[in-house]
mmCIF file of the N, C-alpha and C atoms, coordinates in Angstrom:
data_MODEL
# 
_entry.id   MODEL 
# 
loop_
_atom_site.group_PDB 
_atom_site.id 
_atom_site.type_symbol 
_atom_site.label_atom_id 
_atom_site.label_alt_id 
_atom_site.label_comp_id 
_atom_site.label_asym_id 
_atom_site.label_entity_id 
_atom_site.label_seq_id 
_atom_site.pdbx_PDB_ins_code 
_atom_site.Cartn_x 
_atom_site.Cartn_y 
_atom_site.Cartn_z 
_atom_site.occupancy 
_atom_site.B_iso_or_equiv 
_atom_site.pdbx_formal_charge 
_atom_site.auth_seq_id 
_atom_site.auth_comp_id 
_atom_site.auth_asym_id 
_atom_site.auth_atom_id 
_atom_site.pdbx_PDB_model_num 
ATOM 1   N N  . MET A 1 1  ? 16.657 -5.626  -7.686  1.00 0.00 ? 1  MET A N  1 
ATOM 2   C CA . MET A 1 1  ? 18.126 -6.153  -8.282  1.00 0.00 ? 1  MET A CA 1 
ATOM 3   C C  . MET A 1 1  ? 18.036 -7.924  -8.267  1.00 0.00 ? 1  MET A C  1 
ATOM 4   N N  . PHE A 1 2  ? 16.444 -8.061  -7.936  1.00 0.00 ? 2  PHE A N  1 
ATOM 5   C CA . PHE A 1 2  ? 16.161 -9.837  -7.785  1.00 0.00 ? 2  PHE A CA 1 
ATOM 6   C C  . PHE A 1 2  ? 17.233 -11.048 -8.162  1.00 0.00 ? 2  PHE A C  1 
ATOM 7   N N  . ASP A 1 3  ? 16.945 -10.595 -9.467  1.00 0.00 ? 3  ASP A N  1 
ATOM 8   C CA . ASP A 1 3  ? 17.398 -11.528 -10.422 1.00 0.00 ? 3  ASP A CA 1 
ATOM 9   C C  . ASP A 1 3  ? 18.521 -11.231 -11.606 1.00 0.00 ? 3  ASP A C  1 
ATOM 10  N N  . GLY A 1 4  ? 19.725 -9.753  -11.076 1.00 0.00 ? 4  GLY A N  1 
ATOM 11  C CA . GLY A 1 4  ? 20.327 -9.339  -11.210 1.00 0.00 ? 4  GLY A CA 1 
ATOM 12  C C  . GLY A 1 4  ? 20.071 -8.483  -12.653 1.00 0.00 ? 4  GLY A C  1 
ATOM 13  N N  . THR A 1 5  ? 19.231 -8.009  -11.960 1.00 0.00 ? 5  THR A N  1 
ATOM 14  C CA . THR A 1 5  ? 18.505 -6.435  -13.323 1.00 0.00 ? 5  THR A CA 1 
ATOM 15  C C  . THR A 1 5  ? 17.427 -5.599  -12.348 1.00 0.00 ? 5  THR A C  1 
ATOM 16  N N  . ASP A 1 6  ? 17.107 -5.257  -12.763 1.00 0.00 ? 6  ASP A N  1 
ATOM 17  C CA . ASP A 1 6  ? 16.752 -3.670  -12.234 1.00 0.00 ? 6  ASP A CA 1 
ATOM 18  C C  . ASP A 1 6  ? 14.816 -3.873  -12.588 1.00 0.00 ? 6  ASP A C  1 
ATOM 19  N N  . ALA A 1 7  ? 15.097 -5.054  -13.033 1.00 0.00 ? 7  ALA A N  1 
ATOM 20  C CA . ALA A 1 7  ? 14.156 -4.434  -14.507 1.00 0.00 ? 7  ALA A CA 1 
ATOM 21  C C  . ALA A 1 7  ? 12.683 -6.347  -13.725 1.00 0.00 ? 7  ALA A C  1 
ATOM 22  N N  . HIS A 1 8  ? 12.506 -7.000  -12.156 1.00 0.00 ? 8  HIS A N  1 
ATOM 23  C CA . HIS A 1 8  ? 12.117 -8.006  -12.022 1.00 0.00 ? 8  HIS A CA 1 
ATOM 24  C C  . HIS A 1 8  ? 10.095 -8.099  -12.550 1.00 0.00 ? 8  HIS A C  1 
ATOM 25  N N  . TYR A 1 9  ? 10.582 -6.391  -10.804 1.00 0.00 ? 9  TYR A N  1 
ATOM 26  C CA . TYR A 1 9  ? 9.429  -6.073  -10.185 1.00 0.00 ? 9  TYR A CA 1 
ATOM 27  C C  . TYR A 1 9  ? 9.359  -4.715  -10.928 1.00 0.00 ? 9  TYR A C  1 
ATOM 28  N N  . PHE A 1 10 ? 10.008 -4.195  -11.043 1.00 0.00 ? 10 PHE A N  1 
ATOM 29  C CA . PHE A 1 10 ? 9.720  -2.893  -11.279 1.00 0.00 ? 10 PHE A CA 1 
ATOM 30  C C  . PHE A 1 10 ? 9.704  -2.324  -13.240 1.00 0.00 ? 10 PHE A C  1 
ATOM 31  N N  . HIS A 1 11 ? 9.898  -1.227  -13.539 1.00 0.00 ? 11 HIS A N  1 
ATOM 32  C CA . HIS A 1 11 ? 9.235  -0.700  -15.040 1.00 0.00 ? 11 HIS A CA 1 
ATOM 33  C C  . HIS A 1 11 ? 11.162 -0.833  -14.951 1.00 0.00 ? 11 HIS A C  1 
ATOM 34  N N  . THR A 1 12 ? 11.761 -0.655  -15.863 1.00 0.00 ? 12 THR A N  1 
ATOM 35  C CA . THR A 1 12 ? 12.958 -0.207  -16.220 1.00 0.00 ? 12 THR A CA 1 
ATOM 36  C C  . THR A 1 12 ? 13.403 1.334   -16.589 1.00 0.00 ? 12 THR A C  1 
ATOM 37  N N  . GLY A 1 13 ? 14.817 1.553   -16.112 1.00 0.00 ? 13 GLY A N  1 
ATOM 38  C CA . GLY A 1 13 ? 14.683 2.978   -16.036 1.00 0.00 ? 13 GLY A CA 1 
ATOM 39  C C  . GLY A 1 13 ? 14.710 4.128   -15.283 1.00 0.00 ? 13 GLY A C  1 
ATOM 40  N N  . SER A 1 14 ? 13.843 4.809   -16.523 1.00 0.00 ? 14 SER A N  1 
ATOM 41  C CA . SER A 1 14 ? 13.663 6.535   -15.042 1.00 0.00 ? 14 SER A CA 1 
ATOM 42  C C  . SER A 1 14 ? 12.376 6.430   -15.530 1.00 0.00 ? 14 SER A C  1 
ATOM 43  N N  . ARG A 1 15 ? 11.691 5.405   -15.720 1.00 0.00 ? 15 ARG A N  1 
ATOM 44  C CA . ARG A 1 15 ? 9.956  4.973   -15.540 1.00 0.00 ? 15 ARG A CA 1 
ATOM 45  C C  . ARG A 1 15 ? 9.852  4.665   -13.940 1.00 0.00 ? 15 ARG A C  1 
ATOM 46  N N  . GLY A 1 16 ? 10.944 3.348   -13.675 1.00 0.00 ? 16 GLY A N  1 
ATOM 47  C CA . GLY A 1 16 ? 10.526 2.595   -12.760 1.00 0.00 ? 16 GLY A CA 1 
ATOM 48  C C  . GLY A 1 16 ? 11.037 3.624   -11.897 1.00 0.00 ? 16 GLY A C  1 
ATOM 49  N N  . HIS A 1 17 ? 11.589 4.360   -11.825 1.00 0.00 ? 17 HIS A N  1 
ATOM 50  C CA . HIS A 1 17 ? 12.286 5.295   -10.096 1.00 0.00 ? 17 HIS A CA 1 
ATOM 51  C C  . HIS A 1 17 ? 10.875 7.155   -10.219 1.00 0.00 ? 17 HIS A C  1 
ATOM 52  N N  . HIS A 1 18 ? 10.597 6.926   -9.204  1.00 0.00 ? 18 HIS A N  1 
ATOM 53  C CA . HIS A 1 18 ? 9.706  7.595   -8.501  1.00 0.00 ? 18 HIS A CA 1 
ATOM 54  C C  . HIS A 1 18 ? 10.340 9.017   -7.950  1.00 0.00 ? 18 HIS A C  1 
ATOM 55  N N  . SER A 1 19 ? 11.093 9.540   -8.970  1.00 0.00 ? 19 SER A N  1 
ATOM 56  C CA . SER A 1 19 ? 12.322 10.515  -7.905  1.00 0.00 ? 19 SER A CA 1 
ATOM 57  C C  . SER A 1 19 ? 11.645 11.688  -7.054  1.00 0.00 ? 19 SER A C  1 
ATOM 58  N N  . VAL A 1 20 ? 10.447 11.840  -7.286  1.00 0.00 ? 20 VAL A N  1 
ATOM 59  C CA . VAL A 1 20 ? 10.083 12.667  -5.555  1.00 0.00 ? 20 VAL A CA 1 
ATOM 60  C C  . VAL A 1 20 ? 9.976  11.756  -3.814  1.00 0.00 ? 20 VAL A C  1 
ATOM 61  N N  . TRP A 1 21 ? 10.046 11.041  -4.128  1.00 0.00 ? 21 TRP A N  1 
ATOM 62  C CA . TRP A 1 21 ? 9.814  9.623   -3.086  1.00 0.00 ? 21 TRP A CA 1 
ATOM 63  C C  . TRP A 1 21 ? 11.510 9.052   -3.237  1.00 0.00 ? 21 TRP A C  1 
ATOM 64  N N  . ASP A 1 22 ? 11.712 8.329   -3.673  1.00 0.00 ? 22 ASP A N  1 
ATOM 65  C CA . ASP A 1 22 ? 12.646 8.146   -3.729  1.00 0.00 ? 22 ASP A CA 1 
ATOM 66  C C  . ASP A 1 22 ? 12.882 6.932   -3.555  1.00 0.00 ? 22 ASP A C  1 
ATOM 67  N N  . SER A 1 23 ? 11.730 6.127   -4.464  1.00 0.00 ? 23 SER A N  1 
ATOM 68  C CA . SER A 1 23 ? 11.219 4.609   -4.947  1.00 0.00 ? 23 SER A CA 1 
ATOM 69  C C  . SER A 1 23 ? 11.110 4.500   -5.510  1.00 0.00 ? 23 SER A C  1 
ATOM 70  N N  . ARG A 1 24 ? 11.001 3.450   -5.893  1.00 0.00 ? 24 ARG A N  1 
ATOM 71  C CA . ARG A 1 24 ? 10.997 2.168   -7.261  1.00 0.00 ? 24 ARG A CA 1 
ATOM 72  C C  . ARG A 1 24 ? 9.227  2.178   -7.422  1.00 0.00 ? 24 ARG A C  1 
ATOM 73  N N  . LEU A 1 25 ? 9.213  1.725   -8.779  1.00 0.00 ? 25 LEU A N  1 
ATOM 74  C CA . LEU A 1 25 ? 7.843  1.397   -9.628  1.00 0.00 ? 25 LEU A CA 1 
ATOM 75  C C  . LEU A 1 25 ? 6.909  0.664   -9.928  1.00 0.00 ? 25 LEU A C  1 
ATOM 76  N N  . PHE A 1 26 ? 6.447  -0.581  -9.398  1.00 0.00 ? 26 PHE A N  1 
ATOM 77  C CA . PHE A 1 26 ? 6.449  -1.361  -9.638  1.00 0.00 ? 26 PHE A CA 1 
ATOM 78  C C  . PHE A 1 26 ? 5.816  -1.767  -11.048 1.00 0.00 ? 26 PHE A C  1 
ATOM 79  N N  . ASN A 1 27 ? 5.981  -2.913  -11.992 1.00 0.00 ? 27 ASN A N  1 
ATOM 80  C CA . ASN A 1 27 ? 4.544  -2.830  -13.320 1.00 0.00 ? 27 ASN A CA 1 
ATOM 81  C C  . ASN A 1 27 ? 3.931  -3.694  -12.674 1.00 0.00 ? 27 ASN A C  1 
ATOM 82  N N  . TYR A 1 28 ? 2.537  -3.230  -12.782 1.00 0.00 ? 28 TYR A N  1 
ATOM 83  C CA . TYR A 1 28 ? 1.348  -3.399  -12.444 1.00 0.00 ? 28 TYR A CA 1 
ATOM 84  C C  . TYR A 1 28 ? 0.931  -4.410  -14.039 1.00 0.00 ? 28 TYR A C  1 
ATOM 85  N N  . GLY A 1 29 ? 1.906  -4.700  -15.023 1.00 0.00 ? 29 GLY A N  1 
ATOM 86  C CA . GLY A 1 29 ? 0.827  -4.720  -15.863 1.00 0.00 ? 29 GLY A CA 1 
ATOM 87  C C  . GLY A 1 29 ? 1.456  -6.012  -15.697 1.00 0.00 ? 29 GLY A C  1 
ATOM 88  N N  . SER A 1 30 ? 2.489  -6.604  -14.614 1.00 0.00 ? 30 SER A N  1 
ATOM 89  C CA . SER A 1 30 ? 3.236  -8.015  -14.726 1.00 0.00 ? 30 SER A CA 1 
ATOM 90  C C  . SER A 1 30 ? 2.747  -8.940  -14.370 1.00 0.00 ? 30 SER A C  1 
ATOM 91  N N  . TRP A 1 31 ? 1.907  -10.202 -14.529 1.00 0.00 ? 31 TRP A N  1 
ATOM 92  C CA . TRP A 1 31 ? 1.506  -11.175 -14.020 1.00 0.00 ? 31 TRP A CA 1 
ATOM 93  C C  . TRP A 1 31 ? 2.259  -11.497 -12.397 1.00 0.00 ? 31 TRP A C  1 
ATOM 94  N N  . GLU A 1 32 ? 3.586  -11.217 -12.700 1.00 0.00 ? 32 GLU A N  1 
ATOM 95  C CA . GLU A 1 32 ? 4.520  -12.377 -11.493 1.00 0.00 ? 32 GLU A CA 1 
ATOM 96  C C  . GLU A 1 32 ? 4.556  -11.012 -9.951  1.00 0.00 ? 32 GLU A C  1 
ATOM 97  N N  . VAL A 1 33 ? 4.330  -9.340  -10.572 1.00 0.00 ? 33 VAL A N  1 
ATOM 98  C CA . VAL A 1 33 ? 4.107  -8.826  -9.869  1.00 0.00 ? 33 VAL A CA 1 
ATOM 99  C C  . VAL A 1 33 ? 2.971  -8.466  -9.115  1.00 0.00 ? 33 VAL A C  1 
ATOM 100 N N  . LEU A 1 34 ? 1.457  -9.020  -9.586  1.00 0.00 ? 34 LEU A N  1 
ATOM 101 C CA . LEU A 1 34 ? 0.667  -9.116  -8.998  1.00 0.00 ? 34 LEU A CA 1 
ATOM 102 C C  . LEU A 1 34 ? 0.018  -9.903  -8.949  1.00 0.00 ? 34 LEU A C  1 
ATOM 103 N N  . ARG A 1 35 ? 0.872  -11.385 -8.955  1.00 0.00 ? 35 ARG A N  1 
ATOM 104 C CA . ARG A 1 35 ? 0.512  -12.662 -7.640  1.00 0.00 ? 35 ARG A CA 1 
ATOM 105 C C  . ARG A 1 35 ? 1.908  -12.253 -6.611  1.00 0.00 ? 35 ARG A C  1 
ATOM 106 N N  . TYR A 1 36 ? 2.438  -10.946 -6.454  1.00 0.00 ? 36 TYR A N  1 
ATOM 107 C CA . TYR A 1 36 ? 3.059  -11.076 -5.774  1.00 0.00 ? 36 TYR A CA 1 
ATOM 108 C C  . TYR A 1 36 ? 2.491  -10.116 -4.666  1.00 0.00 ? 36 TYR A C  1 
ATOM 109 N N  . LEU A 1 37 ? 2.206  -9.010  -5.070  1.00 0.00 ? 37 LEU A N  1 
ATOM 110 C CA . LEU A 1 37 ? 1.296  -8.205  -4.455  1.00 0.00 ? 37 LEU A CA 1 
ATOM 111 C C  . LEU A 1 37 ? -0.081 -8.962  -3.768  1.00 0.00 ? 37 LEU A C  1 
ATOM 112 N N  . LEU A 1 38 ? -0.363 -9.915  -3.971  1.00 0.00 ? 38 LEU A N  1 
ATOM 113 C CA . LEU A 1 38 ? -1.895 -10.355 -3.615  1.00 0.00 ? 38 LEU A CA 1 
ATOM 114 C C  . LEU A 1 38 ? -1.905 -11.430 -2.608  1.00 0.00 ? 38 LEU A C  1 
ATOM 115 N N  . SER A 1 39 ? 0.105  -11.577 -2.905  1.00 0.00 ? 39 SER A N  1 
ATOM 116 C CA . SER A 1 39 ? 0.693  -13.622 -1.925  1.00 0.00 ? 39 SER A CA 1 
ATOM 117 C C  . SER A 1 39 ? 1.014  -11.951 -0.613  1.00 0.00 ? 39 SER A C  1 
ATOM 118 N N  . TYR A 1 40 ? 2.023  -11.152 -0.844  1.00 0.00 ? 40 TYR A N  1 
ATOM 119 C CA . TYR A 1 40 ? 2.105  -10.273 0.800   1.00 0.00 ? 40 TYR A CA 1 
ATOM 120 C C  . TYR A 1 40 ? 0.901  -9.421  0.721   1.00 0.00 ? 40 TYR A C  1 
ATOM 121 N N  . ALA A 1 41 ? -0.280 -8.698  0.760   1.00 0.00 ? 41 ALA A N  1 
ATOM 122 C CA . ALA A 1 41 ? -1.067 -8.671  0.727   1.00 0.00 ? 41 ALA A CA 1 
ATOM 123 C C  . ALA A 1 41 ? -2.619 -10.021 2.352   1.00 0.00 ? 41 ALA A C  1 
ATOM 124 N N  . ARG A 1 42 ? -2.103 -10.735 1.216   1.00 0.00 ? 42 ARG A N  1 
ATOM 125 C CA . ARG A 1 42 ? -3.085 -12.427 1.964   1.00 0.00 ? 42 ARG A CA 1 
ATOM 126 C C  . ARG A 1 42 ? -1.877 -12.575 3.354   1.00 0.00 ? 42 ARG A C  1 
ATOM 127 N N  . TRP A 1 43 ? -0.852 -12.423 2.476   1.00 0.00 ? 43 TRP A N  1 
ATOM 128 C CA . TRP A 1 43 ? 0.084  -13.097 4.511   1.00 0.00 ? 43 TRP A CA 1 
ATOM 129 C C  . TRP A 1 43 ? 0.199  -11.906 5.652   1.00 0.00 ? 43 TRP A C  1 
ATOM 130 N N  . TRP A 1 44 ? -0.666 -10.679 5.307   1.00 0.00 ? 44 TRP A N  1 
ATOM 131 C CA . TRP A 1 44 ? -0.174 -9.823  6.509   1.00 0.00 ? 44 TRP A CA 1 
ATOM 132 C C  . TRP A 1 44 ? -2.235 -9.872  6.532   1.00 0.00 ? 44 TRP A C  1 
ATOM 133 N N  . LEU A 1 45 ? -3.103 -10.035 6.354   1.00 0.00 ? 45 LEU A N  1 
ATOM 134 C CA . LEU A 1 45 ? -4.210 -10.177 6.660   1.00 0.00 ? 45 LEU A CA 1 
ATOM 135 C C  . LEU A 1 45 ? -4.378 -11.496 7.392   1.00 0.00 ? 45 LEU A C  1 
ATOM 136 N N  . GLU A 1 46 ? -3.771 -12.289 7.057   1.00 0.00 ? 46 GLU A N  1 
ATOM 137 C CA . GLU A 1 46 ? -3.723 -14.053 8.054   1.00 0.00 ? 46 GLU A CA 1 
ATOM 138 C C  . GLU A 1 46 ? -2.877 -13.625 9.352   1.00 0.00 ? 46 GLU A C  1 
ATOM 139 N N  . GLU A 1 47 ? -1.828 -13.440 8.615   1.00 0.00 ? 47 GLU A N  1 
ATOM 140 C CA . GLU A 1 47 ? -0.930 -13.189 10.146  1.00 0.00 ? 47 GLU A CA 1 
ATOM 141 C C  . GLU A 1 47 ? -1.528 -11.746 11.114  1.00 0.00 ? 47 GLU A C  1 
ATOM 142 N N  . TYR A 1 48 ? -2.311 -11.492 10.722  1.00 0.00 ? 48 TYR A N  1 
ATOM 143 C CA . TYR A 1 48 ? -1.835 -10.163 11.471  1.00 0.00 ? 48 TYR A CA 1 
ATOM 144 C C  . TYR A 1 48 ? -3.783 -9.693  11.815  1.00 0.00 ? 48 TYR A C  1 
ATOM 145 N N  . LYS A 1 49 ? -4.488 -10.751 10.650  1.00 0.00 ? 49 LYS A N  1 
ATOM 146 C CA . LYS A 1 49 ? -6.123 -10.577 11.195  1.00 0.00 ? 49 LYS A CA 1 
ATOM 147 C C  . LYS A 1 49 ? -6.709 -8.623  11.070  1.00 0.00 ? 49 LYS A C  1 
ATOM 148 N N  . PHE A 1 50 ? -5.713 -7.783  9.874   1.00 0.00 ? 50 PHE A N  1 
ATOM 149 C CA . PHE A 1 50 ? -5.884 -6.670  9.884   1.00 0.00 ? 50 PHE A CA 1 
ATOM 150 C C  . PHE A 1 50 ? -7.180 -6.663  8.603   1.00 0.00 ? 50 PHE A C  1 
ATOM 151 N N  . ASP A 1 51 ? -8.670 -5.637  8.827   1.00 0.00 ? 51 ASP A N  1 
ATOM 152 C CA . ASP A 1 51 ? -9.223 -5.388  7.893   1.00 0.00 ? 51 ASP A CA 1 
ATOM 153 C C  . ASP A 1 51 ? -9.583 -3.921  6.941   1.00 0.00 ? 51 ASP A C  1 
ATOM 154 N N  . GLY A 1 52 ? -7.898 -3.917  6.661   1.00 0.00 ? 52 GLY A N  1 
ATOM 155 C CA . GLY A 1 52 ? -8.305 -2.746  5.770   1.00 0.00 ? 52 GLY A CA 1 
ATOM 156 C C  . GLY A 1 52 ? -6.882 -2.141  4.962   1.00 0.00 ? 52 GLY A C  1 
ATOM 157 N N  . TYR A 1 53 ? -6.801 -1.915  4.131   1.00 0.00 ? 53 TYR A N  1 
ATOM 158 C CA . TYR A 1 53 ? -6.177 -0.905  3.760   1.00 0.00 ? 53 TYR A CA 1 
ATOM 159 C C  . TYR A 1 53 ? -5.037 0.357   3.632   1.00 0.00 ? 53 TYR A C  1 
ATOM 160 N N  . ARG A 1 54 ? -4.617 0.775   4.107   1.00 0.00 ? 54 ARG A N  1 
ATOM 161 C CA . ARG A 1 54 ? -4.182 2.456   3.634   1.00 0.00 ? 54 ARG A CA 1 
ATOM 162 C C  . ARG A 1 54 ? -3.103 2.765   2.174   1.00 0.00 ? 54 ARG A C  1 
ATOM 163 N N  . PHE A 1 55 ? -3.683 3.364   1.057   1.00 0.00 ? 55 PHE A N  1 
ATOM 164 C CA . PHE A 1 55 ? -3.281 3.499   0.493   1.00 0.00 ? 55 PHE A CA 1 
ATOM 165 C C  . PHE A 1 55 ? -2.261 5.470   0.275   1.00 0.00 ? 55 PHE A C  1 
ATOM 166 N N  . ASP A 1 56 ? -1.010 4.977   0.371   1.00 0.00 ? 56 ASP A N  1 
ATOM 167 C CA . ASP A 1 56 ? -1.025 6.227   0.074   1.00 0.00 ? 56 ASP A CA 1 
ATOM 168 C C  . ASP A 1 56 ? 0.159  6.806   -1.049  1.00 0.00 ? 56 ASP A C  1 
ATOM 169 N N  . GLY A 1 57 ? -0.579 7.517   -1.134  1.00 0.00 ? 57 GLY A N  1 
ATOM 170 C CA . GLY A 1 57 ? 0.359  7.696   -2.670  1.00 0.00 ? 57 GLY A CA 1 
ATOM 171 C C  . GLY A 1 57 ? -0.596 7.477   -3.893  1.00 0.00 ? 57 GLY A C  1 
ATOM 172 N N  . VAL A 1 58 ? -1.932 7.262   -3.943  1.00 0.00 ? 58 VAL A N  1 
ATOM 173 C CA . VAL A 1 58 ? -2.732 6.458   -5.161  1.00 0.00 ? 58 VAL A CA 1 
ATOM 174 C C  . VAL A 1 58 ? -2.803 7.725   -6.052  1.00 0.00 ? 58 VAL A C  1 
ATOM 175 N N  . THR A 1 59 ? -2.552 9.146   -5.853  1.00 0.00 ? 59 THR A N  1 
ATOM 176 C CA . THR A 1 59 ? -2.669 9.928   -6.371  1.00 0.00 ? 59 THR A CA 1 
ATOM 177 C C  . THR A 1 59 ? -1.746 10.222  -7.730  1.00 0.00 ? 59 THR A C  1 
ATOM 178 N N  . SER A 1 60 ? -0.465 9.430   -7.244  1.00 0.00 ? 60 SER A N  1 
ATOM 179 C CA . SER A 1 60 ? 1.045  9.821   -7.817  1.00 0.00 ? 60 SER A CA 1 
ATOM 180 C C  . SER A 1 60 ? 0.805  8.532   -8.755  1.00 0.00 ? 60 SER A C  1 
ATOM 181 N N  . MET A 1 61 ? 0.618  7.175   -8.377  1.00 0.00 ? 61 MET A N  1 
ATOM 182 C CA . MET A 1 61 ? 0.719  6.251   -8.868  1.00 0.00 ? 61 MET A CA 1 
ATOM 183 C C  . MET A 1 61 ? -0.292 6.704   -10.572 1.00 0.00 ? 61 MET A C  1 
ATOM 184 N N  . MET A 1 62 ? -1.404 6.917   -9.737  1.00 0.00 ? 62 MET A N  1 
ATOM 185 C CA . MET A 1 62 ? -2.204 7.616   -10.870 1.00 0.00 ? 62 MET A CA 1 
ATOM 186 C C  . MET A 1 62 ? -1.165 8.480   -12.213 1.00 0.00 ? 62 MET A C  1 
ATOM 187 N N  . TYR A 1 63 ? -0.929 9.305   -11.641 1.00 0.00 ? 63 TYR A N  1 
ATOM 188 C CA . TYR A 1 63 ? -0.314 10.401  -12.580 1.00 0.00 ? 63 TYR A CA 1 
ATOM 189 C C  . TYR A 1 63 ? 0.662  10.243  -13.361 1.00 0.00 ? 63 TYR A C  1 
ATOM 190 N N  . LYS A 1 64 ? 1.941  9.140   -12.696 1.00 0.00 ? 64 LYS A N  1 
ATOM 191 C CA . LYS A 1 64 ? 2.338  8.941   -13.406 1.00 0.00 ? 64 LYS A CA 1 
ATOM 192 C C  . LYS A 1 64 ? 1.627  7.562   -14.185 1.00 0.00 ? 64 LYS A C  1 
ATOM 193 N N  . ILE A 1 65 ? 0.869  6.744   -13.656 1.00 0.00 ? 65 ILE A N  1 
ATOM 194 C CA . ILE A 1 65 ? 0.315  6.311   -15.097 1.00 0.00 ? 65 ILE A CA 1 
ATOM 195 C C  . ILE A 1 65 ? -0.754 6.965   -16.700 1.00 0.00 ? 65 ILE A C  1 
ATOM 196 N N  . SER A 1 66 ? -0.708 8.055   -15.844 1.00 0.00 ? 66 SER A N  1 
ATOM 197 C CA . SER A 1 66 ? -1.358 8.911   -17.143 1.00 0.00 ? 66 SER A CA 1 
ATOM 198 C C  . SER A 1 66 ? -0.247 9.042   -17.922 1.00 0.00 ? 66 SER A C  1 
ATOM 199 N N  . LEU A 1 67 ? 1.519  9.155   -17.268 1.00 0.00 ? 67 LEU A N  1 
ATOM 200 C CA . LEU A 1 67 ? 2.104  9.631   -18.441 1.00 0.00 ? 67 LEU A CA 1 
ATOM 201 C C  . LEU A 1 67 ? 2.509  8.262   -18.808 1.00 0.00 ? 67 LEU A C  1 
ATOM 202 N N  . ILE A 1 68 ? 2.702  7.077   -18.954 1.00 0.00 ? 68 ILE A N  1 
ATOM 203 C CA . ILE A 1 68 ? 3.293  6.686   -19.819 1.00 0.00 ? 68 ILE A CA 1 
ATOM 204 C C  . ILE A 1 68 ? 1.680  5.893   -20.513 1.00 0.00 ? 68 ILE A C  1 
ATOM 205 N N  . LYS A 1 69 ? 0.728  5.997   -19.984 1.00 0.00 ? 69 LYS A N  1 
ATOM 206 C CA . LYS A 1 69 ? -0.234 5.970   -21.581 1.00 0.00 ? 69 LYS A CA 1 
ATOM 207 C C  . LYS A 1 69 ? 0.029  7.053   -22.283 1.00 0.00 ? 69 LYS A C  1 
# 
């Protein structure tokens, strides 16, 4: 609800909600979303000097994306 809608960074409607995890689904096709996520990742890298990411739920993301296409 950043801009008063539920679609600033996420898909709209039921497509934007992961019912099993009770979480939102980013709209990876949006340039703004990609910039936000890359900026956030860079901040963690520079601030905490970590050397890797852990991607939980990649299978779920791939499944959700395959349903969309």
